[in-house]
N, C-alpha and C positions, 0 to 999 in steps of 0.2 A: 532481373525480376525481383530478387530479394531486396535490393536497394529501393525499388519502387514501393514494395510493401512497407518498408521502414518509413518512407516519406509520405505515404498515404494513410496507412492504418492508424498510426498513433494520433495524428491531428484529428481525424474523424472521430475516433473514440473519445479523445479529450474534449473536443467541442461539444459532443452530444451530452456527455455526463456533466460537464461544467454548467451548461445551460439548464439542465434538469435540476442540478443542485441549487442554482441561483433561484429558480422558480419556487422551490418548496422549502427553502430555509436551511438553517445551520445544521440541524440533525440529519436531514436528508442529504445535504451536501457532504457531511462527514461520512455517512453510510456509503455514498458513491466513492468518496476518496479512499475508503477502506478496500474497495475492489482493486484487483491487480492491474491498475491502469498503465503502469510502467513495466512491472515485472512480467505481466502476462504476455504482451507483445514480445518482450525480450526472450521469454521461454519458448514461444512459437518460433522465433528466428533462430534460437539455439538449436531447436530440433531440425530445422531446415539446413543450417550451415554446418553443424557439428555432429548431427546424428541423434537418434532417439535415446541411446544409453546416456549420452551427455545431458540431454534435456531431463531425463528421469532423475539423475543425480542432482542436477541443478534445482529441480523442484523441491527436493528435500531441504536444500539450503534456503530457498525462497520461503518455504513454509516456516522454517525456524526463524527466518528474518522478521516474521510478524511479531515475535517476542521483542525484538529490538525496536521495531516501530511502535509497538504498544508501550514500551518503556519510555520512548521519546514522548508519547502523548501523555503518559501518566506524570512524568517529571515536569513537563511544561504546565499541565493543568494544576499540579500541586503548588507550583511557585507563582502562578499567574496573578493571584490576589495580593501578593506581598512584594513582588519585584517587577521592574520594567521589562519590556519585551526582550531587550538585548541580553539581559542576564538569563532569562528563561530559555532563550533559544540556545545559548552556549551550553547550559547545563543539560538541556534535552538532547542536543547533538552528542555530548560526551556520553550520556547514558546509552544512546543508540550504538555508538562505536564500541563501547565497552562490551555490550552484549554480543555484537558481531564477532569481536575477537574471541570471546569465550566459546561461542557456537562453532566458529571455524576450528578452534582447537579440539573441541569434543568430536566433531564430525559424526553426528549420530545417524543411525539408520532411519528408514522411513517410519516404521511403527512407533518407536520411541519419540520421534519428532512430532508425530500427530498427537500423542498423549501429552507431552510436555507443553507443546504450543497451546493446545486447547485449555489446559489447566491454567497456564500463565495468563492467557487472555481473560478467562473468567475471574481470576484473582485480581488482576489489574483493573478490570471493569468494576468489580465490587468495591475496590478501594478508591475509585475516582472521586474527587471532591464534588459535592452537590452544586447545582447551578440554579440560578433564578432565570425564569423566562424573560427574554428580551426581544428586541427587534429581530424579525426572522430573516432579514435580507443582509447579506454581506455586500456592501457597496464599495466597489473598487473602481479605479480609473479605467478609461476606455482602452488603455494599453494592456490591461490585465489579461484578457483572453488571448490575444495574439502572442503575448509574452509566454503564457503557459504552454501554448501549442509549440512555439519555437524551442523552449527549454526542454519540454518532454521529448520532442523528436530528436533533438541533439543528444539527450541522455540515452535514448534507445539506440541510436546509431553508434554512440561511443561505447556503450556497454557490450553490445554484440560484437563490436570490433575487438574488444579486450577479452572476450569470452575465452578464447583459446589460451591466452596468457594467464588469466586468473584461475582457470580450471573450473569445473562444474560446481564444486562446493562453495568457493569464495565468490565465483561469478553469480551464483544463485543468491547468496547473501547480499552482495553488493547491488543487485538489481532491485532490492527493496528499499534503497535509500529514500527517505521521506522528503523528496524534493518539493512536492506540492503541499505536503503537511507543513513544511517549513515556511513556505510563502504565505499560505492561508492563515496559519497560526499567528504569524507576526502581524499581518494586516488586520485580522479580526481583533487581536489584542490591542493593537495600537489605536484603531479607529472606533472600536465598539466596546472595548473593555474585557475584563476577565471573564464575566459570565458568558459572553459570546464565544470566546475561545474554548472555555470548558465544555460548553454544549457541543461545539463542533468536534472537539477531540473525543468526547464520549461517543458521538455518532461514528467517528472513524474507527474506534476500537470495536464497536458492534459490527461494522462493515468488514473488519478483518476476518471474521469467521467465514465470510464468503470466499475470501482468498485462500483460507485453509482448505475449504471444500474444493476449490479450483485445483489446488496442488495435490490433493489426495487423488483426484481423477488422473492428473498428469503422471504422478508417481507410479500408480498402478497400471495405467492404460497405455502410455505413450510408446512403450516397447512392444505391446501386444496388438494394438489396433493401428489403422492408418492415421497419420498425423491429423488430417482435417476432422475426422470423426472424433478422435480423442479430445481435441480442443473444443469442438462443438459441445460434447458432453460436459467438459469442464466449465465452459461458459454457462451452460444451462444449470449446472450445480451451483455455481457462484450466484447467479441471479435468483435461483430458488431460495438459497439461504439468506441472501440479502433481502428478499421479499418478506421472509419470516422476521428478520431483524427489524424491518420497517414497521411491521404490525406490532411487534413487542414494544418498540420505543414509543409508538404513538398510543 
């Protein structure tokens, strides 16, 4: 049953949000990408496979992982106008892994993680380079959508299988790896230029506040409430914050 959830839940979620993002442009696509598309299903499967205390601790790691993902976005956007995509992506990934190593070493509790993550996202968003409005649609090949679904599903299956080996702290951090931010950043940069990728990454950082809201609910609620109710509340919180972000960015 858990395997069936892995193979069905992730493709449906990724398909729905990808199509919505394509319809409404870079900023909205970035906002959707900021949602816990990979780490959310992984968190749910952690709770089912390894228990709610494991999921609660992993939620702290996943929330802190937003600092690493936002650092990825900031570094890529800062370099996008001066360097080619392959230099930008290497530097951005190095920034991501550097922050993950630091956070895994610190192993902060839930409340400090909420505070530090929120402040870090606000600071990085404030320092993001400005962008010029451009074409609203990211046009990729017909293979793009099935490739995203296959890669996302494989990532979720692999991460949940490694959960017990990595442990909740590192497993939660690793679940935030910006796999789709990597793909979309490279393609937006290569085919539409620096302004397109900066706009997309700015939207992604705004969307990360929704992921923080998601993991606040998981961190406090998953050990006290039934798993389906906790994740329903977490999804509602993430979508509510994402809606606010959409109104602000527009």
